C-alpha positions as CSV (number, residue, x, y, z in Angstrom):
1,M,44.1,60.7,127.3
2,V,43.8,63.7,129.6
3,R,45.1,67.0,128.4
4,I,46.3,69.4,131.1
5,P,45.8,73.1,130.0
6,A,49.0,74.9,129.2
7,T,48.2,77.7,131.6
8,L,48.1,75.3,134.5
9,V,51.4,73.7,133.5
10,A,53.0,77.2,133.1
11,L,51.6,78.3,136.5
12,A,52.9,75.2,138.3
13,L,56.3,75.7,136.7
14,G,56.3,79.4,137.6
15,L,55.3,78.8,141.2
16,A,57.9,76.1,141.6
17,L,60.6,78.4,140.2
18,N,59.3,81.3,142.3
19,A,59.6,79.2,145.4
20,G,63.2,78.4,144.4
21,T,63.9,82.0,143.9
22,F,62.6,83.0,147.3
23,L,64.7,80.1,148.8
24,L,67.8,81.6,147.2
25,A,66.9,85.0,148.5
26,R,67.0,83.7,152.1
27,L,70.7,82.9,151.6
28,G,73.1,85.7,152.3
29,L,74.8,85.8,148.9
30,F,71.6,86.0,146.8
31,N,69.7,88.9,148.4
32,A,69.0,90.6,145.1
33,A,68.2,87.3,143.2
34,P,64.4,87.9,143.1
35,I,64.8,91.2,141.3
36,V,66.4,89.4,138.4
37,L,64.9,85.9,138.6
38,L,61.2,86.8,139.2
39,P,60.8,88.5,135.8
40,A,62.8,85.7,134.1
41,V,60.4,83.2,135.6
42,A,57.4,85.2,134.4
43,V,58.9,85.2,130.9
44,L,59.2,81.4,131.0
45,G,55.7,81.0,132.3
46,G,54.2,83.2,129.6
47,F,56.3,81.4,127.0
48,V,55.1,77.9,128.1
49,S,51.5,79.0,128.3
50,A,51.5,80.4,124.7
51,R,53.7,77.7,123.2
52,W,51.9,74.7,124.4
53,S,48.3,76.0,124.1
54,L,46.0,74.4,121.5
55,R,44.7,77.8,120.3
56,P,46.5,81.1,120.5
57,P,45.2,83.0,123.6
58,P,43.8,86.5,123.2
59,A,46.4,87.9,125.6
60,P,49.3,85.4,125.6
61,G,51.0,85.1,129.0
62,F,48.7,87.5,130.8
63,A,46.8,84.9,132.8
64,V,50.0,83.2,134.0
65,G,51.6,86.6,134.9
66,L,48.5,87.7,136.8
67,L,48.2,84.4,138.7
68,L,51.9,84.5,139.6
69,V,51.7,88.0,141.0
70,A,48.4,87.2,142.8
71,C,50.0,84.1,144.4
72,Q,53.1,86.2,145.5
73,I,50.8,88.8,147.1
74,G,48.7,86.1,148.8
75,A,51.8,84.4,150.2
76,A,53.3,87.7,151.4
77,F,50.2,88.7,153.3
78,G,49.5,85.2,154.4
79,P,51.9,82.6,155.7
80,Y,55.2,84.2,154.5
81,P,55.4,87.8,155.6
82,E,59.1,87.9,154.8
83,L,58.2,88.1,151.1
84,Q,56.7,91.6,151.6
85,A,60.1,93.0,150.9
86,F,59.7,91.9,147.3
87,L,56.2,93.4,146.8
88,D,57.4,96.5,145.1
89,P,54.8,97.6,142.5
90,R,57.5,98.2,139.9
91,L,58.7,94.6,140.2
92,L,55.1,93.3,140.0
93,L,54.4,95.3,136.9
94,L,57.7,94.2,135.4
95,Q,56.6,90.6,136.0
96,M,53.3,91.2,134.2
97,I,55.1,92.8,131.2
98,A,57.6,90.0,131.1
99,S,55.0,87.3,131.2
100,M,53.1,89.0,128.3
101,S,56.3,89.4,126.3
102,G,57.1,85.7,126.9
103,G,53.6,84.8,125.8
104,L,54.0,86.9,122.6
105,T,57.3,85.2,121.9
106,G,55.7,81.8,122.3
107,T,52.9,82.8,120.0
108,V,55.3,83.9,117.3
109,L,57.2,80.6,117.5
110,V,53.9,78.7,117.2
111,R,52.9,80.6,114.1
112,R,56.3,80.2,112.5
113,A,56.3,76.4,113.2
114,A,52.8,76.1,111.7
115,H,54.0,77.3,108.3
116,I,55.2,74.2,106.5
117,A,57.9,74.7,103.9
118,P,57.0,73.7,100.4
119,A,58.3,70.4,99.2
120,I,61.3,70.6,96.9
121,S,61.2,68.4,93.9
122,L,64.5,67.2,92.5
123,G,63.1,65.7,89.3
124,S,60.7,66.8,86.6
125,E,57.0,66.4,87.4
126,L,54.9,65.1,84.5
């Protein structure tokens, strides 16, 4: 069985949702959609990368957030120059913070799920 790293799964999910966000931004009604949806996608990517990892990462969600921002910058200065309108440093920093907070949330849920509740005995044990 082949195991795909959780960071790659989260990155693929984040890039697909980012592409959908930018597609919505091209429509007239959703001009401001990336301002709200890009940090939300970063939270989801950070959460997935921390929740599905085998070991807790040292900085949960940071790698996914950094790669998402790097892919957005590369796409804006490469084949999609219309994305340069969304390269505000505040939005990029917000995405990084959001991905790390999503990663921390995923890590907390993993640690809580790892604690197994003690068995409750209904009868006397002799």
